[in-house]
C-alpha positions in Angstrom: -13.3 -3.4 -17.2 -12.9 0.1 -18.5 -9.5 1.5 -19.6 -9.6 5.3 -19.4 -6.8 7.2 -21.3 -5.4 10.6 -20.7 -7.8 12.0 -23.3 -10.8 10.4 -21.6 -9.9 11.9 -18.3 -9.5 15.3 -19.9 -13.0 15.0 -21.3 -14.4 14.0 -17.9 -12.9 16.6 -15.6 -13.1 20.3 -15.5 -11.7 22.3 -12.6 -15.0 22.4 -10.7 -15.4 18.6 -10.8 -11.8 17.9 -9.9 -11.9 20.2 -6.9 -15.2 18.7 -5.8 -13.5 15.2 -5.9 -10.5 16.1 -3.9 -12.6 18.1 -1.4 -14.6 15.0 -0.8 -11.4 12.9 -0.5 -9.8 15.2 2.1 -13.1 15.4 4.1 -13.5 11.6 4.1 -9.8 11.1 5.1 -10.2 13.6 8.0 -13.3 11.7 9.2 -11.5 8.4 9.1 -13.7 7.0 6.3 -10.8 6.2 4.0 -8.3 3.5 4.9 -4.9 4.0 3.3 -1.8 2.2 4.5 1.3 4.3 4.4 2.7 4.6 0.9 5.4 2.1 0.1 8.3 4.1 -1.3 11.0 2.5 -3.5 14.2 3.9 -5.0 14.7 2.3 -8.4 17.8 3.4 -10.4 17.9 6.5 -8.3 14.3 7.5 -9.0 11.3 7.7 -6.7 8.5 5.1 -7.0 5.4 4.9 -4.8 2.8 2.1 -4.3 -0.4 3.6 -2.9 -3.4 1.4 -1.8 -6.6 2.7 -0.3 -10.3 1.7 0.2 -13.6 3.0 1.3 -17.0 1.2 1.5 -17.5 2.1 -2.2 -14.1 1.6 -3.8 -10.7 0.0 -3.7 -7.7 1.5 -5.5 -4.1 0.8 -6.0 -1.8 3.3 -7.7 1.8 2.7 -8.9 3.5 6.0 -9.6 7.0 7.2 -10.3 8.9 10.5 -10.6 11.7 10.3 -13.1 13.1 13.8 -13.8 15.3 12.7 -16.6 12.2 11.8 -18.7 12.0 15.4 -19.6 15.0 15.0 -21.8 13.3 12.1 -23.6 10.0 13.9 -24.3 8.3 11.8 -21.6 6.3 12.9 -18.5 8.4 13.0 -15.4 5.5 11.5 -13.5 4.0 8.2 -14.8 1.9 5.5 -13.4 -1.4 3.5 -13.4 -4.4 3.5 -11.1 -6.6 0.4 -10.8 -10.1 0.6 -9.4 -11.8 -2.5 -7.9 -15.2 -3.2 -6.4 -15.0 -3.6 -2.6 -18.0 -6.0 -2.8 -16.9 -8.7 -5.2 -13.3 -7.7 -6.0 -14.0 -7.1 -9.6 -11.5 -4.9 -11.5 -13.6 -2.0 -12.7 -11.2 0.4 -14.4 -7.6 1.2 -15.2 -6.6 4.8 -15.5 -3.7 6.7 -16.9 -1.9 7.5 -13.7 0.1 10.5 -14.9 -3.1 12.4 -15.9 -5.1 11.3 -12.9 -2.3 12.4 -10.6 -2.0 15.7 -12.4 -5.7 16.3 -12.1 -6.1 15.5 -8.4 -2.8 17.3 -7.5 -3.7 20.5 -9.3 -7.2 20.3 -7.9 -5.7 20.1 -4.4 -3.7 23.2 -5.0 -6.8 25.0 -6.4 -8.8 23.9 -3.3 -6.1 25.1 -0.9 -6.0 28.5 -2.7 -9.8 28.8 -2.6 -9.6 28.3 1.2 -7.1 31.1 1.4 -8.9 33.4 -1.1 -12.6 32.6 -0.8 -13.6 35.4 -3.3 -11.8 33.5 -6.1 -10.0 36.7 -7.1 -6.4 35.7 -6.4 -4.5 38.5 -8.1 -1.2 37.5 -9.7 -0.4 33.8 -10.1 3.1 32.5 -10.3 3.9 28.9 -11.4 7.3 27.4 -10.9 7.9 24.5 -13.2 6.8 23.7 -16.8 5.9 20.0 -16.8 2.6 18.1 -16.8 1.8 19.2 -13.2 2.4 22.9 -14.1 0.2 22.7 -17.2 -2.7 21.2 -15.2 -2.3 23.7 -12.4 -2.4 26.6 -14.9 -5.3 25.1 -16.8 -7.5 24.6 -13.8 -6.5 27.9 -12.1 -7.5 29.9 -15.1 -10.8 28.0 -15.2 -11.5 28.4 -11.5 -10.1 31.8 -10.5 -9.9 35.4 -11.7 -6.2 35.8 -12.3 -4.8 39.3 -12.9 -1.5 38.1 -14.3 0.1 34.7 -14.9 3.9 34.3 -14.5 5.9 31.2 -15.2 9.4 30.3 -14.3 11.3 27.0 -15.0 14.7 25.9 -16.1 13.3 25.4 -19.7 10.0 25.1 -21.6 8.3 27.9 -19.7 8.4 30.1 -22.8 6.2 27.6 -24.6 3.9 27.2 -21.6 3.6 30.9 -21.3 2.6 31.3 -24.9 0.1 28.5 -24.6 -1.8 30.1 -21.7 -1.2 33.8 -22.3 1.3 34.1 -19.4 4.6 35.8 -19.0 7.9 34.0 -18.7 9.9 35.6 -15.9 12.9 35.0 -13.7 12.4 33.4 -10.3 13.0 36.6 -8.3 10.4 38.5 -10.3 7.9 35.8 -10.0 8.2 35.5 -6.2 8.2 39.3 -5.6 5.1 39.8 -7.8 2.9 36.8 -7.1 0.0 36.7 -4.7 -0.3 32.9 -5.2 2.6 30.6 -6.0 2.3 27.0 -7.2 5.6 25.2 -6.9 5.5 22.2 -9.2 9.1 21.1 -9.5 11.3 18.1 -9.0 14.0 20.3 -7.4 15.8 19.0 -4.3 16.7 22.5 -3.2 14.3 25.4 -2.4 12.8 27.4 -5.2 10.3 29.3 -3.0 12.6 31.8 -1.2 11.1 33.8 1.6 13.3 36.9 1.1 11.5 37.6 -2.1 7.9 36.9 -1.1 5.2 39.5 -0.5 3.8 40.2 3.0 0.6 38.5 1.9 0.6 35.3 -0.1 -0.5 31.7 -0.5 1.8 28.9 -1.6 1.0 25.4 -2.7 4.0 23.2 -2.9 3.7 19.8 -4.5 7.4 18.7 -4.8 10.2 17.6 -2.4 9.1 14.0 -1.9 12.0 12.8 0.3 13.1 13.8 3.8 16.3 15.5 2.3 14.5 17.5 -0.4 13.2 21.0 -0.1 11.0 23.1 -2.3 10.4 25.9 0.2 13.1 27.5 2.3 13.0 28.2 6.1 12.6 32.0 5.6 9.3 31.4 3.7 8.0 29.1 6.3 8.8 31.6 9.1 6.5 34.1 7.3 3.6 31.7 7.2 0.6 32.1 9.6 -1.3 29.0 8.3 0.7 25.9 7.4 -1.6 23.1 6.2 -1.1 19.7 4.7 -2.9 16.8 3.1 -1.8 14.4 5.8 0.4 15.0 8.8 1.3 11.3 8.8 2.4 11.5 5.2 4.4 14.7 5.3 6.1 13.8 8.6 7.7 10.8 6.7 8.1 12.0 3.2 9.1 15.6 2.7 11.9 17.8 3.9 9.6 20.8 3.7 7.9 19.5 6.8 10.5 17.2 8.5 13.4 19.7 8.6 11.4 22.8 9.8 9.9 20.7 12.5 13.3 19.4 13.6 14.7 22.9 13.6 11.9 24.3 15.6 10.8 26.7 12.9 7.4 25.1 12.3 5.1 24.8 15.3 1.6 24.4 14.2 0.2 22.3 11.3 -3.3 21.4 10.4 -4.8 19.0 7.8 -6.8 20.4 5.0 -9.6 17.9 5.7 -10.1 19.3 9.2 -10.3 22.9 7.8 -13.0 21.7 5.4 -15.0 19.7 8.0 -14.8 22.3 10.7 -15.1 25.4 8.6 -11.9 26.8 9.9 -10.3 30.0 8.5 -7.1 29.9 6.6 -5.1 33.0 7.7 -2.6 34.4 5.1 0.3 34.2 4.5 -0.4 30.6 4.1 1.3 27.5 2.7 -0.3 24.2 1.7 2.2 21.3 1.6 1.0 18.2 -0.3 2.8 15.0 -1.0 -0.4 13.4 -2.4 -2.5 10.8 -0.6 -4.2 7.7 -1.8 -7.6 9.0 -0.8 -7.4 11.6 -3.6 -6.7 8.9 -6.2 -9.5 6.8 -4.8 -12.3 9.3 -4.9 -11.1 10.9 -8.2 -11.0 7.5 -9.8 -14.4 6.5 -8.6 -16.0 9.7 -9.9 -14.2 9.3 -13.2 -15.5 5.7 -13.5 -19.1 6.6 -12.7 -19.1 9.5 -15.1 -17.4 7.5 -17.9 -20.0 4.7 -17.6 -22.8 7.3 -18.0 -21.1 9.1 -21.0 -19.9 5.9 -22.7 -16.2 6.9 -22.5 -13.3 4.5 -22.2 -12.4 1.1 -23.8 -14.1 -2.0 -22.5 -11.8 -5.0 -21.9 -12.5 -8.5 -20.7 -9.7 -10.1 -18.7 
């Protein structure tokens, strides 16, 4: 069995490969070729934990992941976990992955993919990133690899000055970011909206990865009212797990939603202004883990363990 660390995963994945992995995952999910029972969500000491199994005819994965915002004050990632990959043929454990990094890679790749569907030329203008944690860092890293970005702006409660220096971006206040950005990545653990429609341009794309409970919001109603294409990773998942979908549906603000896998498989056009809402699905972990394992075997990466 291979153990793949955060450093191993960084060596294996660039933006192109990560996007390819999640594109395959969403496509397979839309075709019904990935089986993934609804995520089991637990609240432990007030924090969100998720257990995410899935399988295809090539791979079985189980992820245990948590979101603990207070970790930031301890110098720890707010998202942590493990992903375990098994053979579907003989049940053999094949690999264990650093779940924080694998999650950051597949989540940021999903945001990149959603943006490419909205901006096929890959010239996305100004990019605004809200948040300064692990997810924000991977979103910025992959976006700068994948797209032509005119200006990078970052806003967060703290640490965004360091992140801006690292990537050559500009630390700005939230209003400035929203007014100036063509693409916004919301990567926060906030329970109240940080994407405010009153400040947004007439033409934009948003990828929102936060708000993991029915009561939590990362995007306000005014922003959703402006959106022409609202697409998601899984209608089943968002309808149970995020206030950014549940509340606008309940209030009659959100009428039409489409899954990203269907957009990919049917070649549908994403009309801007657009919003991609993702809570993360097990299919992403499954395919990303499988690709990482196959590449690690070829390149001799990882630590071999016998159990």
